[in-house]
matplotlib code that plots the C-alpha trace (Angstrom):
import matplotlib.pyplot as plt

x = [27.1, 28.1, 24.4, 24.3, 27.4, 26.4, 22.9, 25.0, 27.1, 24.1, 22.5, 25.6, 26.0, 22.3, 22.3, 25.9, 23.8, 20.8, 22.7, 24.8, 21.4, 20.5, 24.0, 24.4, 27.1, 28.8, 27.9, 31.5, 31.5, 28.6, 28.4, 28.8, 25.8, 26.5, 26.5, 27.1, 30.7, 32.9, 30.0, 29.9, 26.5, 23.4, 21.9, 18.5, 17.5, 13.8, 11.6, 7.8, 4.8, 5.7, 6.8, 7.5, 11.1, 11.8, 10.7, 11.9, 15.4, 16.1, 15.4, 17.7, 20.5, 20.1, 19.9, 23.2, 24.7, 22.6, 21.2, 17.7, 15.7, 12.2, 9.3, 6.3, 4.0, 0.9, -2.0, -2.2, 1.6, 1.9, -0.7, 1.1, 3.9, 2.4, 4.9, 7.7, 6.5, 6.0, 9.4, 11.0, 9.6, 10.8, 14.6, 14.2, 13.1, 10.6, 7.1, 6.1, 2.4, 1.7, -1.7, -4.5, -5.0, -2.0, -3.6, -1.6, -2.6, -5.1, -2.3, -1.1, -3.0, -2.8, -4.4, -6.9, -9.7, -8.0, -7.0, -5.4, -7.4, -10.5, -9.7, -10.1, -8.3, -10.8, -10.5, -6.8, -7.2, -8.9, -6.5, -3.7, -5.7, -7.2, -3.7, -2.3, -5.1, -4.4, -0.6, -1.5, -3.9, -1.3, 2.0, 1.4, 3.2, 2.3, 3.6, 5.7, 6.8, 5.0, 5.9, 3.7, 2.5, 4.3, 5.7, 2.5, 1.6, -1.5, -5.1, -7.8, -7.8, -7.1, -8.3, -9.2, -5.9, -4.6, -1.6, -1.9, 1.4, 0.1, -2.1, 1.0, 2.9, 0.1, 0.0, 3.5, 7.1, 8.1, 7.0, 9.3, 8.8, 10.1, 12.8, 14.5, 17.5, 19.7, 20.0, 18.4, 20.2, 19.8, 19.5, 16.9, 15.1, 11.2, 10.5, 7.4, 8.7, 12.0, 13.8, 14.1, 16.7, 16.0, 17.9, 16.5, 18.3, 21.8, 25.0, 27.1, 29.5, 26.6, 25.0, 28.7, 28.6, 25.5, 26.9, 30.3, 28.5, 26.4, 29.3, 31.3, 28.4, 27.3, 23.7, 21.2, 20.8, 17.5, 17.5, 14.3, 13.5, 10.8, 12.0, 14.9, 16.5, 19.2, 17.4, 14.0, 11.9, 11.9, 14.5, 17.1, 20.1, 21.1, 24.6, 24.5, 22.9, 25.3, 28.1, 26.3, 26.0, 29.4, 30.6, 28.4, 29.1, 33.1, 33.4, 36.2, 33.6, 31.8, 28.1, 25.4, 22.7, 19.4, 15.9, 14.1, 12.3, 15.5, 17.7, 14.8, 14.5, 18.1, 18.1, 15.0, 17.0, 20.1, 18.9, 17.8, 14.5, 13.6, 11.1]
y = [14.3, 10.5, 9.5, 11.5, 10.0, 6.2, 6.9, 7.9, 4.9, 2.4, 4.1, 3.6, 0.2, -0.9, 1.1, -0.9, -4.1, -3.0, -2.2, -5.4, -7.2, -5.6, -5.4, -6.7, -8.7, -7.3, -9.1, -9.9, -12.0, -14.2, -17.3, -16.9, -17.7, -20.3, -18.8, -20.9, -21.6, -18.5, -16.0, -13.6, -11.9, -11.8, -9.4, -8.9, -6.4, -5.8, -3.2, -2.5, -1.2, -2.9, 0.5, 0.6, 1.3, -1.9, -3.9, -1.5, -0.5, -2.4, -5.9, -6.1, -4.7, -7.3, -10.1, -9.0, -10.0, -13.2, -11.4, -12.3, -9.7, -9.6, -7.4, -6.7, -6.1, -3.8, -4.9, -1.9, -1.8, -5.5, -5.4, -2.6, -4.6, -8.1, -9.8, -8.4, -9.7, -13.0, -13.2, -11.7, -14.9, -17.0, -15.6, -16.4, -13.3, -13.4, -12.1, -10.9, -9.6, -6.1, -6.1, -5.1, -1.5, -0.4, 0.9, 3.2, 5.7, 8.5, 11.0, 10.6, 12.4, 9.3, 7.0, 9.2, 7.1, 3.7, 4.5, 1.9, 3.9, 2.5, -1.2, -4.0, -7.4, -9.2, -6.4, -6.2, -10.3, -9.8, -7.4, -10.0, -12.9, -10.9, -10.1, -13.4, -14.8, -12.1, -13.0, -16.5, -16.2, -13.6, -15.0, -18.6, -18.2, -18.3, -15.5, -16.3, -13.0, -9.9, -6.2, -3.9, -1.1, 2.0, -0.3, 0.0, -3.1, -1.5, -1.3, 0.6, 3.8, 4.5, 1.8, -0.2, -0.5, -3.9, -5.3, -7.5, -9.0, -12.5, -12.3, -11.8, -14.5, -17.3, -16.6, -15.8, -17.1, -13.2, -9.9, -7.1, -3.6, 0.0, 2.7, 0.1, 0.9, -2.0, -5.3, -8.5, -10.6, -14.3, -15.9, -13.4, -11.6, -12.2, -13.3, -11.7, -8.3, -8.1, -4.9, -3.2, -0.2, 2.1, 2.1, 5.0, 7.7, 6.4, 6.1, 2.9, 4.2, 4.8, 1.4, 0.0, 1.1, -0.9, -4.2, -3.8, -3.4, -6.5, -8.6, -7.7, -8.4, -11.6, -10.5, -10.2, -6.8, -6.3, -3.1, -1.8, 0.5, 1.5, 3.3, 1.9, 4.7, 7.3, 10.0, 10.8, 10.6, 7.3, 5.8, 3.2, 4.8, 2.5, 3.5, 2.3, -0.6, -1.8, -1.2, -3.0, -6.1, -6.1, -5.9, -8.4, -10.7, -10.7, -14.1, -12.1, -10.1, -13.0, -11.5, -14.0, -12.1, -13.7, -13.4, -12.6, -16.2, -18.0, -16.5, -17.0, -20.5, -21.0, -19.2, -21.0, -24.6, -23.4, -21.6, -23.8, -22.4, -23.2, -20.2]
z = [49.9, 50.5, 50.1, 46.6, 45.6, 46.7, 44.7, 41.6, 42.0, 42.7, 39.1, 37.2, 38.3, 37.3, 34.0, 33.2, 34.0, 31.7, 28.8, 29.2, 28.8, 25.7, 24.1, 20.3, 19.4, 16.1, 12.9, 12.9, 15.9, 14.9, 13.0, 9.3, 7.1, 4.6, 1.4, -1.9, -2.1, -3.1, -2.1, 0.9, 0.7, -1.6, -3.8, -5.1, -7.8, -7.7, -9.7, -8.9, -11.0, -14.5, -15.7, -19.6, -19.2, -17.7, -20.8, -23.0, -21.4, -18.1, -18.7, -22.2, -20.1, -17.1, -20.0, -21.5, -18.2, -17.5, -14.2, -13.1, -11.0, -9.4, -11.1, -8.9, -11.5, -12.0, -14.3, -16.3, -17.3, -17.7, -20.2, -22.5, -22.8, -22.5, -25.2, -23.4, -20.0, -21.6, -22.7, -19.3, -17.7, -20.5, -19.6, -15.8, -14.5, -11.4, -11.5, -8.1, -6.9, -6.1, -5.9, -8.4, -7.9, -5.6, -2.7, -0.3, 2.3, 1.2, 2.1, -1.3, -3.9, -6.4, -4.0, -2.3, -3.8, -3.1, 0.4, 3.1, 5.7, 3.7, 3.8, 5.7, 5.8, 3.6, 1.0, 0.9, 0.7, -2.3, -3.8, -3.6, -4.9, -7.8, -8.7, -8.3, -10.8, -13.1, -13.2, -13.6, -16.6, -18.4, -17.5, -16.6, -13.3, -9.9, -8.0, -4.9, -3.8, -2.8, -2.5, -0.2, -2.2, -0.9, 1.7, 3.8, 5.7, 7.6, 6.8, 8.4, 10.8, 14.6, 17.0, 13.7, 12.2, 11.5, 10.0, 6.6, 7.0, 8.3, 5.0, 3.1, 5.1, 4.5, 0.9, -0.5, 0.1, 1.1, 1.2, 0.5, 2.0, 0.7, 2.0, 4.6, 6.3, 6.0, 4.3, 5.8, 8.1, 6.7, 10.0, 11.7, 8.6, 8.7, 5.0, 5.2, 5.8, 4.0, 4.1, 0.5, 0.2, -2.4, -5.9, -7.5, -8.2, -7.0, -8.7, -8.7, -6.0, -3.8, -4.6, -4.1, -0.5, 0.2, -1.5, 0.2, 3.4, 3.1, 1.8, 5.0, 7.1, 5.2, 4.6, 2.0, 0.2, -1.5, -4.0, -4.8, -7.8, -10.3, -13.9, -15.3, -17.5, -17.9, -15.8, -14.4, -11.0, -9.6, -11.5, -11.1, -13.6, -16.4, -16.0, -12.5, -13.1, -15.7, -13.5, -10.4, -12.6, -13.8, -10.4, -9.0, -11.9, -11.1, -9.2, -7.0, -5.4, -3.7, -4.5, -5.4, -7.5, -7.8, -7.6, -4.2, -4.1, -5.3, -2.4, 0.0, -0.5, 0.1, 3.2, 4.2, 3.9, 5.5, 8.7, 11.8, 12.0, 8.3, 8.4]

ax = plt.figure().add_subplot(projection="3d")
ax.plot(x, y, z, "-o")
ax.set_aspect("equal")
plt.show()
């Protein structure tokens, strides 16, 4: 009996020590990131695929509030509203790279014939480079930001799977994922693997919870959406977007809302690693 008790006691002590080694300090105990004066956090609005509703409905709304967003374009959609996208660039919105053909896993029917499982690093590199050339030719800007199609960061199958994050890191200031679970820590976040949280289908009240949490923790929230309309699949609701812009532009809320590249550049200059 005594021996069993002694064993349990030793196990308890060992587990306590082990847990202490991996204890994560609460964000409130850490140094506060030096956001611009009066700001408690940063928020970036990002949208993928150059959906037509972005030009027709979403960007006019953003322009009314003088809010700049980052748009990761797909060539086909951009060409359908080319003049509109040129005006968006002139208004200060950021254009990001989203590859030429949007390859994703072949598990999705739409990408079965363009599956990342059949890609290698050279091929995905060409996808990014060709999209960069297209953006420069059509809009006259060099994309500094990248969004992983479907949020997927690997090419190949099985033992031949390889991450293409290093390729993104070598080409762009940032790479944004999809369906992330939190806002980004400005002290630690990897610019090539930024977390993007979904804005599609959420009410302003739901988005406000994410914003207020980021403000309380001094983080950078990147919202990621697709369509910009009153309803529909993969749609950031205009009513929620308008309320969000109004909330973010109120100085008393301490929110810096800007493009991905602007905020990334600021963070890069203000954290010790410079990376």
